[in-house]
C-alpha positions as CSV (number, residue, x, y, z in Angstrom):
1,K,28.0,28.7,40.6
2,R,29.4,32.3,40.5
3,I,28.5,32.5,36.8
4,R,24.9,31.6,37.5
5,T,24.4,34.0,40.4
6,A,26.4,36.9,39.1
7,P,23.8,38.3,36.5
8,N,21.2,38.6,39.3
9,A,23.7,40.5,41.4
10,C,24.7,42.6,38.5
11,L,21.1,43.7,38.0
12,R,21.3,45.4,41.4
13,R,24.4,47.4,40.4
14,S,24.9,50.2,37.9
15,S,25.7,49.4,34.3
16,N,29.2,50.9,34.7
17,D,30.0,48.5,37.5
18,C,28.8,45.5,35.5
19,G,30.1,46.4,32.0
20,V,33.5,44.7,32.5
21,F,31.8,41.5,33.8
22,I,28.8,41.1,31.6
23,I,30.3,41.3,28.1
24,P,32.6,38.2,28.6
25,L,29.7,36.5,30.4
26,I,27.5,37.0,27.3
27,V,30.1,35.7,24.9
28,S,30.8,32.7,27.2
29,L,27.1,31.9,27.7
30,I,26.3,31.9,23.9
31,T,29.3,29.9,23.0
32,R,28.9,27.2,25.7
33,T,25.1,26.9,25.0
34,F,25.6,26.6,21.3
35,F,28.2,23.8,21.6
36,R,26.1,21.9,24.2
37,K,23.1,22.0,21.8
38,S,25.1,21.1,18.7
39,A,26.7,18.1,20.4
40,G,23.4,16.5,20.9
41,R,22.1,16.8,17.4
42,S,23.6,17.3,13.9
43,K,20.9,19.5,12.4
44,E,19.0,22.4,13.9
45,Y,16.5,23.1,11.1
46,I,15.1,21.0,8.3
47,M,14.6,23.0,5.1
48,K,11.9,22.3,2.6
49,I,13.1,22.8,-1.0
50,L,11.3,22.9,-4.3
51,I,13.4,21.8,-7.3
52,I,11.9,22.8,-10.7
53,E,14.2,21.0,-13.1
54,D,13.3,18.9,-16.2
55,E,16.7,17.2,-16.6
56,P,16.3,13.9,-14.7
57,K,19.9,13.4,-13.7
58,T,20.2,17.0,-12.4
59,A,17.0,16.8,-10.5
60,A,18.0,13.5,-8.9
61,F,21.4,14.9,-8.1
62,L,19.9,17.9,-6.3
63,K,17.3,15.9,-4.4
64,K,20.0,13.4,-3.2
65,G,22.2,16.2,-2.1
66,F,19.5,17.9,0.0
67,S,18.3,14.6,1.4
68,E,21.8,13.8,2.6
69,E,21.8,17.1,4.4
70,G,18.6,16.0,6.2
71,D,16.3,18.4,4.2
72,I,13.1,17.7,2.3
73,A,13.0,18.2,-1.5
74,D,10.1,18.1,-3.9
75,I,10.6,17.9,-7.7
76,A,8.6,19.5,-10.6
77,V,9.7,18.6,-14.1
78,N,8.0,21.5,-16.0
79,G,7.1,25.1,-15.5
80,V,3.3,24.6,-15.1
81,D,3.7,21.9,-12.3
82,G,6.5,24.0,-10.7
83,Q,4.3,27.1,-10.6
84,H,1.5,25.0,-9.1
85,L,3.7,23.5,-6.3
86,S,5.2,26.9,-5.5
87,A,1.7,28.4,-5.1
88,T,0.3,25.6,-3.0
89,G,3.3,24.5,-1.0
90,D,5.3,26.3,1.7
91,Y,9.0,26.2,0.7
92,D,12.1,27.7,2.3
93,V,13.7,28.1,-1.0
94,I,12.9,27.3,-4.7
95,V,15.7,26.1,-7.0
96,L,14.4,27.0,-10.5
97,D,15.9,26.0,-13.9
98,V,15.3,28.5,-16.7
99,M,15.0,26.2,-19.7
100,L,11.8,24.3,-18.9
101,P,9.1,22.6,-21.0
102,Q,5.5,24.1,-21.2
103,R,6.5,27.3,-19.3
104,D,10.0,28.5,-18.9
105,G,11.7,29.6,-15.7
106,W,11.2,33.3,-16.4
107,W,7.4,32.9,-16.4
108,V,7.5,30.8,-13.2
109,L,9.7,33.4,-11.5
110,Q,7.3,36.2,-12.5
111,E,4.3,34.2,-11.2
112,I,6.1,33.6,-7.9
113,R,7.0,37.2,-7.5
114,S,3.4,38.3,-8.2
115,R,2.3,36.3,-5.2
116,R,5.3,36.5,-2.8
117,A,8.0,39.2,-2.9
118,D,9.9,37.4,-0.1
119,Q,10.1,33.8,-1.5
120,P,13.8,32.9,-1.9
121,V,14.5,31.7,-5.5
122,I,17.8,30.6,-7.0
123,L,18.0,30.3,-10.8
124,L,19.9,27.4,-12.4
125,T,20.8,27.6,-16.1
126,A,23.3,26.8,-18.7
127,L,22.9,30.3,-20.1
128,D,26.0,32.2,-18.8
129,A,25.6,35.4,-20.8
130,V,25.6,38.5,-18.7
131,S,22.3,39.7,-20.2
132,Q,20.6,36.4,-18.9
133,R,22.0,36.9,-15.4
134,V,20.8,40.5,-15.4
135,R,17.4,39.5,-16.6
136,G,17.0,36.9,-13.8
137,L,18.0,39.4,-11.1
138,Q,15.8,42.1,-12.5
139,L,12.8,39.7,-12.4
140,G,13.5,39.1,-8.7
141,A,15.8,36.1,-8.4
142,D,17.8,36.1,-5.2
143,D,20.8,34.4,-6.8
144,Y,21.9,32.9,-10.2
145,L,24.0,29.8,-10.6
146,V,25.4,28.7,-14.0
147,K,25.6,24.9,-14.8
148,P,27.7,22.9,-14.2
149,F,28.1,23.7,-10.5
150,A,29.1,21.9,-7.3
151,F,26.3,21.0,-4.9
152,S,28.4,22.5,-2.0
153,E,28.3,25.9,-3.8
154,L,24.5,25.7,-4.2
155,L,24.0,24.7,-0.6
156,A,26.2,27.6,0.6
157,R,24.2,30.1,-1.5
158,V,20.9,28.7,-0.1
159,H,22.1,29.1,3.5
160,N,23.4,32.6,2.7
161,I,20.1,33.7,1.3
162,L,18.1,32.3,4.2
163,R,20.5,33.9,6.7
164,R,20.2,37.3,5.2
165,R,16.4,37.1,5.1
166,N,16.3,36.0,8.7
167,V,18.5,38.8,9.9
168,R,16.3,41.3,8.2
169,S,12.9,39.8,9.2
170,E,13.4,38.9,12.9
171,D,12.4,41.5,15.4
172,V,12.8,39.2,18.4
173,L,15.9,36.9,18.6
174,H,15.9,33.7,20.7
175,Y,18.8,31.6,21.8
176,A,18.5,29.0,24.6
177,D,17.0,31.0,27.5
178,L,18.1,34.3,26.1
179,E,15.6,36.6,24.3
180,I,16.2,40.0,22.8
181,D,13.6,42.4,21.4
182,L,15.3,44.5,18.6
183,L,12.5,47.0,18.4
184,R,12.2,47.8,22.1
185,H,15.9,47.1,23.0
186,K,14.9,44.7,25.8
187,V,16.8,41.6,26.9
188,W,15.6,38.7,29.0
189,R,17.3,35.6,30.3
190,A,15.0,32.8,31.6
191,G,12.2,35.3,31.6
192,E,14.1,37.8,33.8
193,A,14.9,41.2,32.4
194,I,18.6,42.1,32.1
195,G,19.7,45.7,32.1
196,L,22.5,46.4,29.6
197,A,24.5,49.4,28.6
198,P,24.1,50.5,24.9
199,Q,27.4,48.9,23.8
200,E,26.6,45.7,25.7
201,Y,23.2,45.5,24.0
202,R,24.7,46.0,20.5
203,L,27.3,43.3,21.1
204,L,24.7,40.8,22.3
205,A,22.3,41.6,19.4
206,Y,25.1,41.1,16.9
207,L,26.3,37.8,18.4
208,M,22.8,36.4,18.5
209,R,22.3,37.0,14.8
210,F,25.1,34.6,14.0
211,P,24.9,31.7,16.5
212,G,27.8,29.2,16.2
213,E,29.8,31.4,13.8
214,V,33.3,32.4,14.4
215,L,33.4,36.3,14.3
216,T,36.7,38.1,14.1
217,R,37.5,41.1,16.3
218,T,37.5,43.3,13.2
219,R,34.1,42.2,12.1
220,I,32.6,42.8,15.5
221,A,34.3,46.2,15.8
222,E,32.9,47.3,12.5
223,Q,29.3,46.4,13.6
224,V,29.5,47.2,17.4
């Protein structure tokens, strides 16, 4: 009960009086809320993936892997169909093979970038020459994975790309009943404004960018 009522009491005091109390409260609140939510369900977000791959075994392998993760995956087996699906569908990430029939992956990537600069794209290819990797990155690919590869590595790269983009794009962060406006430096809990000192605000903003992740003291100190 003291934990529930203390923030309201804290709002009536100066930030110096509350600094020692509110930082551990913030960490405790985010940690306990995350584990309560995670215990009730195994997946917080379902991704929609477009796989543009002409090799049947590889395409089936990727679709099966994403499906087992609880995600949705569509398949295109040539560059023309892949470009069409990328233009008409709303995908979290596109996994694009370079060596495709009709139109190759370079062409598809250029078409994607002409429409959307922020569409996450990971290139897959058996071409491991440095010049090929450089070309893919110069054309706008977010990452480049050489065949053969483990699905776990591809999945980690997908999550890493989406996490980086979310951190850059979100101006307002939400977690349970907490809300933080990164532009106005405002914080609310259950709709009630919370006054924080600058360091307290930076700590909360950083923790809310990485919900559920274990952050070391060194990593936090470097950012806060």
